[in-house]
Structure formats: C-alpha cells, structure tokens
C-alpha positions as CSV (number, residue, x, y, z in Angstrom):
1,M,0.0,0.0,0.0
2,N,1.5,3.3,-1.0
3,E,1.8,6.2,1.5
4,R,-1.1,8.2,0.0
5,R,-3.5,5.3,0.2
6,A,-2.3,4.5,3.8
7,E,-3.0,8.1,4.8
8,T,-6.4,8.0,3.1
9,Y,-7.3,4.8,4.9
10,R,-6.1,6.2,8.2
11,T,-8.1,9.4,7.8
12,I,-11.3,7.5,6.8
13,S,-10.9,5.1,9.7
14,L,-10.4,8.1,12.1
15,L,-13.6,9.8,10.8
16,E,-15.6,6.6,11.0
17,S,-14.4,6.0,14.6
18,W,-15.8,9.5,15.4
19,G,-19.2,8.3,14.0
20,L,-19.3,10.8,11.1
21,A,-21.7,10.3,8.3
22,A,-20.4,10.4,4.7
23,H,-21.6,13.9,4.1
24,Q,-19.9,15.1,7.2
25,M,-16.6,13.5,6.1
26,Q,-17.0,15.2,2.7
27,T,-17.6,18.6,4.3
28,L,-14.7,18.2,6.8
29,L,-12.3,17.2,4.0
30,Q,-13.7,19.6,1.4
31,L,-13.5,16.9,-1.2
32,P,-14.1,18.1,-4.8
33,A,-17.8,18.4,-5.9
34,S,-17.2,15.5,-8.2
35,V,-16.9,13.2,-5.2
36,K,-20.3,12.2,-3.8
37,P,-20.8,10.9,-0.3
38,R,-21.6,7.5,-1.7
39,D,-18.1,7.4,-3.3
40,L,-16.3,7.4,0.1
41,A,-16.3,3.6,0.3
42,R,-13.9,3.5,-2.7
43,F,-11.4,5.6,-0.7
44,R,-11.5,3.2,2.2
45,D,-11.1,0.2,0.0
46,A,-9.0,1.1,-3.0
47,E,-8.1,4.6,-3.9
48,P,-6.4,7.5,-2.3
49,F,-8.1,10.9,-1.9
50,P,-7.8,13.3,-4.8
51,D,-4.4,15.1,-4.7
52,D,-5.9,18.5,-4.0
53,P,-4.1,21.1,-1.8
54,V,-7.2,21.8,0.3
55,V,-7.8,18.0,0.9
56,N,-4.2,17.5,1.6
57,R,-4.0,20.3,4.2
58,R,-7.2,19.1,5.9
59,M,-6.1,15.5,5.9
60,G,-2.8,16.6,7.5
61,Y,-4.6,18.5,10.2
62,L,-6.8,15.5,11.0
63,L,-3.8,13.1,11.2
64,R,-2.0,15.5,13.5
65,I,-5.2,15.7,15.7
66,E,-5.2,11.9,15.8
67,D,-1.5,11.8,16.8
68,A,-2.2,14.4,19.5
69,L,-5.1,12.4,20.9
70,H,-2.8,9.4,21.1
71,T,-0.4,11.5,23.2
72,Y,-3.2,12.7,25.5
73,F,-4.8,9.3,25.9
74,P,-2.1,6.7,25.1
75,R,-3.9,3.7,26.7
76,N,-7.5,4.6,26.2
77,P,-8.8,4.7,22.7
78,E,-12.4,5.2,23.9
79,M,-11.4,8.5,25.6
80,R,-10.0,9.8,22.2
81,T,-13.3,9.4,20.6
82,L,-15.2,10.7,23.7
83,W,-13.0,13.8,23.8
84,V,-13.8,14.7,20.2
85,K,-17.6,14.2,20.7
86,R,-18.0,15.8,24.2
87,G,-18.7,19.5,24.7
88,N,-15.6,21.4,25.6
89,K,-15.3,24.6,27.5
90,Q,-12.5,25.7,25.2
91,F,-14.9,25.7,22.3
92,G,-17.9,27.3,24.0
93,K,-19.2,23.9,25.2
94,K,-19.4,22.6,21.6
95,A,-17.9,19.3,20.7
96,P,-14.5,19.6,18.9
97,V,-15.9,17.5,16.0
98,A,-18.7,20.0,15.6
99,V,-16.2,22.9,15.6
100,M,-14.2,21.2,12.9
101,I,-17.3,20.5,10.7
102,E,-19.0,23.8,11.3
103,D,-16.0,26.1,11.2
104,G,-14.0,24.3,8.5
105,E,-10.3,24.8,8.3
106,S,-10.3,27.4,11.1
107,G,-12.1,24.8,13.3
108,L,-9.5,22.2,12.4
109,I,-6.7,24.6,13.3
110,A,-8.4,25.6,16.6
111,V,-8.8,21.9,17.7
112,L,-5.2,21.1,16.6
113,S,-3.8,24.2,18.4
114,H,-5.7,23.1,21.6
115,L,-4.2,19.6,21.5
116,D,-0.7,20.3,20.2
117,C,1.1,23.2,21.7
118,T,4.0,22.8,19.2
119,F,1.5,23.4,16.3
120,A,0.2,26.5,18.1
121,W,3.7,27.7,18.7
122,D,4.7,27.3,15.0
123,L,1.4,29.0,14.0
124,T,2.1,32.1,16.0
125,G,5.6,32.6,14.5
126,S,7.2,32.1,17.9
127,R,9.5,29.5,16.5
128,A,10.7,31.8,13.7
129,D,11.2,34.6,16.3
130,Y,13.2,32.3,18.5
131,E,15.4,31.1,15.7
132,R,16.3,34.7,14.7
133,S,17.1,35.9,18.2
134,P,20.8,36.3,19.2
135,A,20.2,34.2,22.3
136,A,19.3,31.2,20.2
137,T,22.8,31.0,18.7
C-alpha cells in the first residue's frame, strides 16, 4: 500500500471512529464536488483521496489531531473518541468535532492548536522569532 493510500485509509478510519456520516466527512475534508458521499467507500477500500491542496491540508490536520489524541490518551482509545464528541469549555461547550465540521479549516486549526502546543507555537511565529534571536545562537 503506498503512503497516500495509507494516509487516506487512516483518515477514513479516524472519521468513522468518530461516527461521522459520509456527508460530514465530505464537508470536513472539502472533497471536490465531483466526489459524492456514496463514493467514500472506494477511498476506504481502493483509492487515495484526490491530490488537492485543500484536501491534503485538511487530511494533514486530521492526522495530527489523531496523533495528539494518542499522546493525550495513550492507553485509552475510547477517551480519544469521547473527547472529540463531548462538549468542551475551550470551544464554547461545543464538541470539537462539531467545531471542525461547522468552522471548516479554522475549526481544524483551533482543535489542533488546543491539542498540540507545538503546532500553536509554530502557528504564532514564535519558532521563527526564537530562531532569529541572538540568544538562540
């Protein structure tokens, strides 16, 4: 299995574990209009997602969210799913999965930033500022 197909399978499996319907997966990934919800089974079984910059970026966010959840809950897969589905004070008592679906890419970024401080650090430019400072040398 090539890397792209493996990432596609991993992403579909993640979204299925969260209990998302096909249309929610399509919305979350921003698959091209030519891909219908009924077509998602072919991505699970045989083909990689279309090589589209938006799809690639969103798939990357989702896989990093999955990795961060593994860090938070290394021995409890049920908690990973529960965390995504349960209302969270950080998101105005909305479930993180709802934030991701409703707010699109900004929702994905918000959830990933909450879970992965290194992502938030890179996002703010702190890393670049640190690398330029004389103290860093």
